[in-house]
C-alpha positions as CSV (number, residue, x, y, z in Angstrom):
1,M,0.0,0.0,0.0
2,A,2.8,2.4,0.8
3,V,4.4,1.9,-2.6
4,V,1.1,2.6,-4.3
5,A,0.5,5.7,-2.2
6,A,4.0,7.0,-3.0
7,A,3.5,6.3,-6.7
8,F,0.2,8.2,-6.7
9,S,1.8,11.1,-4.9
10,N,4.6,11.2,-7.4
11,E,2.1,11.3,-10.2
12,T,0.3,14.1,-8.5
13,D,3.4,16.2,-8.4
14,Q,4.2,15.5,-12.1
15,F,0.6,16.3,-13.1
16,A,0.7,19.5,-11.1
17,L,3.9,20.7,-12.8
18,L,2.6,19.8,-16.2
19,A,-0.6,21.7,-15.4
20,F,1.6,24.7,-14.4
21,K,3.5,24.5,-17.6
22,G,0.2,24.3,-19.5
23,Q,-0.6,27.8,-18.4
24,I,2.6,29.2,-19.8
25,T,1.9,31.1,-23.1
26,N,5.4,32.1,-23.9
27,D,8.8,30.5,-23.0
28,P,11.3,32.4,-25.2
29,L,14.3,30.8,-23.4
30,Q,12.9,27.3,-23.5
31,A,13.3,27.1,-19.8
32,L,10.6,24.4,-19.5
33,S,11.7,22.4,-22.5
34,S,12.9,19.5,-20.3
35,W,9.4,19.3,-18.7
36,N,8.2,16.2,-20.6
37,D,7.8,12.5,-20.1
38,S,11.3,11.7,-21.5
39,L,12.8,12.8,-18.2
40,H,11.8,12.2,-14.6
41,F,10.2,15.4,-13.3
42,C,12.7,15.6,-10.4
43,K,15.3,16.3,-13.1
44,W,13.4,19.0,-14.8
45,Q,15.0,22.5,-14.9
46,G,14.1,24.5,-11.8
47,V,12.6,21.5,-9.9
48,K,14.2,20.1,-6.7
49,C,12.9,16.9,-5.0
50,I,13.5,15.2,-1.8
51,R,15.3,11.9,-2.7
52,R,13.6,9.6,-0.3
53,H,10.0,10.3,-1.5
54,E,10.8,11.9,-4.9
55,R,8.5,14.8,-3.9
56,V,8.9,18.3,-5.1
57,V,10.3,20.6,-2.4
58,A,11.4,23.6,-4.4
59,L,10.4,25.3,-7.7
60,N,12.9,27.9,-8.9
61,I,12.2,29.3,-12.4
62,S,13.1,33.0,-11.8
63,Q,14.3,35.4,-14.5
64,M,13.2,33.1,-17.3
65,D,11.0,35.7,-19.1
66,L,8.0,33.3,-18.8
67,K,4.6,34.6,-19.6
68,G,1.3,33.2,-18.5
69,L,-1.2,32.7,-15.7
70,L,-0.3,31.5,-12.3
71,A,-1.8,28.0,-12.2
72,P,-3.6,26.9,-9.1
73,H,-2.3,23.4,-9.4
74,I,0.8,24.4,-7.4
75,A,-1.4,23.6,-4.4
76,N,-1.0,19.9,-5.2
77,L,2.7,20.1,-4.5
78,T,2.1,19.3,-0.9
79,F,5.8,19.0,0.0
80,L,6.7,22.4,-1.5
81,R,8.9,24.5,0.7
82,H,10.3,27.1,-1.6
83,I,8.8,28.8,-4.7
84,N,10.7,31.4,-6.7
85,L,9.0,32.9,-9.8
86,R,10.6,36.3,-9.6
87,G,11.3,38.3,-12.7
88,N,8.9,36.8,-15.1
89,K,5.6,38.0,-16.7
90,F,3.0,36.1,-14.8
91,H,-0.3,37.8,-14.6
92,G,-3.7,37.2,-13.1
93,S,-4.4,37.0,-9.4
94,I,-2.6,35.0,-6.8
95,P,-4.0,31.4,-7.1
96,Q,-6.4,30.7,-4.2
97,D,-5.7,27.0,-4.5
98,I,-2.1,27.4,-3.5
99,G,-3.5,27.5,0.0
100,W,-4.6,31.2,0.0
101,G,-8.3,31.1,-0.3
102,I,-9.6,27.6,0.3
103,P,-8.8,26.4,3.9
104,I,-8.3,22.8,3.0
105,N,-5.5,23.7,0.6
106,I,-3.7,25.8,3.2
107,T,-3.0,22.5,5.0
108,Q,-1.7,21.0,1.8
109,C,0.9,23.8,1.5
110,S,1.8,24.0,5.1
111,E,5.5,23.2,4.4
112,L,6.0,26.5,2.4
113,R,9.0,28.4,3.8
114,R,9.8,30.8,0.9
115,I,7.5,32.5,-1.6
116,N,8.9,34.8,-4.2
117,V,6.6,36.0,-7.0
118,G,8.1,39.5,-7.2
119,R,8.5,41.4,-10.4
120,N,5.6,40.0,-12.3
121,S,2.2,41.4,-13.2
122,I,0.1,39.9,-10.5
123,V,-3.2,41.7,-9.8
124,G,-5.8,41.6,-7.0
125,E,-5.5,41.7,-3.3
126,I,-3.1,39.8,-1.0
127,P,-5.0,36.8,0.3
128,V,-5.4,37.0,4.1
129,E,-5.1,33.2,4.2
130,L,-1.3,33.6,3.8
131,S,-1.2,34.1,7.5
132,S,-2.1,30.5,7.9
133,L,1.2,29.2,6.5
134,P,3.0,28.4,9.8
135,K,6.5,27.9,8.5
136,L,6.8,30.8,6.1
137,T,10.0,32.8,6.6
138,I,10.3,34.8,3.4
139,L,7.4,36.4,1.5
140,Y,8.3,38.5,-1.6
141,L,5.3,40.0,-3.5
142,H,7.1,43.2,-4.6
143,S,6.9,44.9,-8.0
144,N,3.4,43.7,-9.0
145,K,0.0,45.3,-9.4
146,L,-1.5,44.3,-6.0
147,V,-4.1,46.4,-4.5
148,G,-6.1,46.5,-1.2
149,S,-4.6,46.6,2.3
150,I,-1.8,44.6,4.0
151,P,-3.3,41.5,5.6
152,P,-2.6,40.8,9.3
153,F,0.5,38.6,9.2
154,G,1.1,38.6,12.9
155,N,0.3,34.9,13.1
156,I,3.4,34.0,11.0
157,S,5.9,34.0,13.9
158,S,8.6,32.5,11.6
159,L,8.5,35.4,9.1
160,T,11.9,37.2,8.7
161,K,11.5,39.1,5.4
162,L,8.4,40.8,4.0
163,W,8.7,42.6,0.7
164,L,5.5,44.3,-0.5
165,N,7.1,47.3,-2.2
166,Q,6.2,48.7,-5.6
167,N,2.5,47.8,-5.6
168,S,-0.7,49.9,-5.1
169,L,-1.5,48.9,-1.5
170,H,-3.4,51.4,0.6
171,G,-4.4,51.7,4.3
172,S,-2.0,51.5,7.2
173,I,0.6,49.0,8.4
174,P,-1.2,46.4,10.5
175,V,-0.4,46.6,14.2
176,D,-0.1,42.9,14.5
177,L,3.2,42.9,12.5
178,C,4.7,43.9,15.9
179,Q,4.0,40.3,17.0
180,I,6.5,38.8,14.6
181,P,9.6,38.5,16.8
182,N,12.2,37.7,14.1
183,L,11.1,40.2,11.4
184,K,14.4,41.5,10.0
185,V,13.3,43.2,6.7
186,L,10.1,45.2,6.2
187,Q,9.8,46.6,2.6
188,V,6.6,48.5,1.9
189,S,7.9,51.4,-0.1
190,E,6.3,52.8,-3.2
191,N,2.7,52.1,-2.4
192,K,-0.2,54.3,-1.3
193,L,0.0,53.5,2.4
194,S,-0.9,56.3,4.9
195,G,-1.5,57.1,8.6
196,I,0.8,57.1,11.6
197,I,3.1,54.1,12.0
198,T,2.4,52.5,15.4
199,S,5.2,53.0,17.9
200,Q,5.2,49.3,18.6
201,L,6.6,48.6,15.2
202,Y,9.8,50.4,16.2
203,N,10.3,47.9,19.0
204,L,11.2,44.9,16.9
205,L,14.8,44.2,18.1
206,S,15.5,42.0,15.1
207,M,14.7,44.7,12.5
208,R,17.6,45.4,10.1
209,T,15.9,47.1,7.1
210,F,12.9,49.4,7.6
211,N,11.7,50.8,4.3
212,V,8.5,52.9,4.1
213,M,9.7,55.4,1.5
214,N,7.4,57.0,-1.0
215,N,4.0,56.6,0.7
216,L,1.8,59.0,2.6
217,F,2.8,58.3,6.2
218,S,2.8,61.1,8.7
219,G,3.7,61.6,12.4
220,R,7.1,61.6,14.1
221,I,9.9,59.2,14.5
222,P,10.0,57.9,18.1
223,P,12.7,59.7,20.1
224,D,14.1,56.4,21.3
225,I,14.3,54.6,17.9
226,G,18.0,54.1,18.2
227,L,17.6,52.2,21.4
228,T,14.5,50.1,20.4
229,L,16.0,49.1,17.1
230,P,19.6,48.5,18.0
231,N,20.3,46.2,15.0
232,L,19.0,48.6,12.4
233,E,21.2,48.9,9.3
234,N,19.0,50.6,6.8
235,L,16.3,53.3,7.5
236,Y,14.4,54.5,4.4
237,M,11.6,57.0,5.1
238,A,11.9,59.4,2.1
239,G,8.9,60.8,0.3
240,N,6.4,60.9,3.1
241,Q,4.9,63.5,5.5
242,F,7.0,62.9,8.6
243,T,7.5,65.8,10.9
244,G,9.5,66.7,14.0
245,P,13.1,66.4,14.9
246,I,15.5,63.7,13.8
247,P,16.1,61.6,17.0
248,R,19.4,61.9,18.6
249,S,19.1,58.3,19.8
250,L,20.0,57.2,16.2
251,G,23.5,57.7,17.4
252,N,23.0,54.5,19.4
253,A,22.1,52.4,16.3
254,S,25.8,51.5,15.8
255,R,25.1,49.2,12.8
256,L,23.3,51.9,10.8
257,E,24.6,52.2,7.2
258,I,21.9,54.1,5.4
259,L,19.8,57.0,6.7
260,D,17.4,58.1,4.0
261,L,15.0,60.9,5.1
262,P,14.5,63.3,2.2
263,D,11.2,64.8,1.0
264,N,9.5,65.1,4.4
265,K,8.9,67.9,6.9
266,F,11.7,67.1,9.4
267,I,13.1,69.9,11.6
268,N,15.7,70.0,14.3
269,L,14.6,72.1,17.2
270,K,18.0,72.2,18.7
271,G,19.8,72.9,15.5
272,G,21.2,71.0,12.6
273,L,22.2,67.4,12.4
274,P,22.2,65.5,15.7
275,E,25.8,65.6,17.1
276,S,25.3,62.0,18.3
277,V,24.8,60.8,14.7
278,A,28.0,62.6,13.5
279,N,30.1,61.2,16.4
280,L,29.0,57.6,16.9
281,L,28.0,56.0,13.6
282,T,31.2,54.9,12.0
283,Q,29.4,52.4,9.7
284,L,27.2,55.1,8.2
285,A,27.7,55.2,4.4
286,I,24.8,57.3,3.2
287,I,22.9,60.3,4.7
288,T,20.2,61.9,2.6
289,M,18.0,64.6,4.2
290,S,17.2,66.8,1.2
291,K,14.0,68.8,1.0
292,N,13.1,69.1,4.6
293,Q,12.9,72.0,7.0
294,I,16.1,71.3,8.9
295,F,17.9,74.3,10.4
296,G,21.0,74.8,12.4
297,S,24.5,73.8,11.4
298,I,26.6,70.8,10.4
299,P,28.4,69.5,13.5
300,N,32.2,69.3,13.4
301,G,31.9,65.7,14.3
302,I,30.8,64.9,10.7
303,G,34.4,64.1,10.0
304,N,34.2,61.0,12.2
305,L,31.9,59.3,9.7
306,V,34.8,57.6,8.0
307,S,32.6,55.3,5.9
308,L,30.5,58.0,4.4
309,T,30.1,57.9,0.6
310,E,27.1,60.3,0.2
311,L,26.0,63.3,2.2
312,A,22.9,65.2,0.8
313,I,21.2,67.8,2.9
314,D,20.3,70.2,0.2
315,Q,17.2,72.3,0.1
316,N,16.9,72.9,3.9
317,L,17.4,76.0,6.1
318,M,20.8,75.2,7.4
319,T,23.3,77.9,8.4
320,G,26.8,78.4,9.7
321,S,30.0,77.4,8.0
322,I,30.8,74.1,6.3
323,P,33.1,72.2,8.6
324,V,36.7,71.6,7.4
325,S,36.4,68.2,9.1
326,I,34.5,67.0,6.0
327,G,37.9,66.7,4.4
328,K,38.6,63.6,6.5
329,L,35.9,61.7,4.6
330,Q,38.2,60.0,2.1
331,R,35.4,57.8,0.8
332,L,32.9,60.6,0.1
333,Q,31.6,60.4,-3.5
334,I,28.6,62.8,-3.4
335,L,28.3,66.0,-1.4
336,D,25.2,68.1,-1.9
337,L,24.8,71.1,0.5
338,S,23.1,73.3,-2.1
339,R,20.1,75.7,-1.5
340,N,20.8,76.3,2.2
341,R,22.0,79.4,4.0
342,F,25.6,78.5,4.8
343,S,28.1,81.4,5.3
344,G,31.8,81.9,4.9
345,S,34.0,80.3,2.3
346,S,33.7,76.7,1.3
347,P,36.5,74.3,2.4
348,Y,36.7,73.3,-1.3
349,S,37.5,76.8,-2.5
350,N,41.0,76.8,-1.2
351,G,41.9,73.3,-2.3
352,N,42.0,71.8,1.1
353,I,39.5,69.1,0.3
354,S,39.3,66.8,-2.7
355,L,36.1,64.9,-3.7
356,Q,36.0,61.8,-5.8
357,S,32.9,62.5,-7.7
358,E,30.0,65.0,-7.3
359,L,29.9,68.3,-5.4
360,Y,27.0,70.7,-5.1
361,L,27.3,73.8,-2.9
362,C,25.2,76.5,-4.5
């Protein structure tokens, strides 16, 4: 009986893959040419099986320029752990039968760990049933045509990376995302999201990349963000409606490499860039704060940011002189201080400082 059951299961996987192939309308690279009866399906391009049971555990056909519908038959690959369809031209909605609309099929796909269908043309809303996949660690749905709101994913405690950027999502970031203890990357940029980001979201100790740029978010950055997100490496908040001062506690985020805050309404009530940022963040490579309402001066400690490659604080209300200590920044490639109210001569006018690439001061 066990042999018969295994054979039936194997045939189910093969039929599911062939049904998936049947929905492909264009395969210019012949990526699926090996998908036929002359070769065992475990040896088909992009297919990985577990040897013992000869069941499909991974499907990786990314960047193959495939065009067609996402076939619901993927749901029959009940051992599937990883699916990567990124960078093709799949269209239509996310198949409900993959376990995202019919509860019985959720159980069938309960082994899924990684889903990557980014950079396609998928439409419709993100199925709320995704939150029922208990082992999911990576979910990439970026660069599609998805609409609606972000479902409550708080039940997926194993989730580490969530990419929803470059869609047409609206509403706010669900509060229950704060319940995901190991979330390291949150990418929701370039949508139509709005509202005030709950302060609880800034308490995820595991967070490394926080990207909410180019939305309609408002409110202030919590003053203790550098303490509550100690592992933060990349902070992208450009192109929103954030207000208030830039928190001095960011100087405690010792791993911070990118601080991207342009096109907002940030100010600094105590003047200029926080001295703590200039003095403590030796890993910081990029600072962009253009088009805000920041006033005050550039701290002399800016020369301590030895890893800095780009500094852009143009189109603000900054005053004072440009510190000569900028000359210590040997890796600096881009410096844009234009359209401010700096006084005195530029350190660059007397040849004391050299710049590798681009300089904008006026």
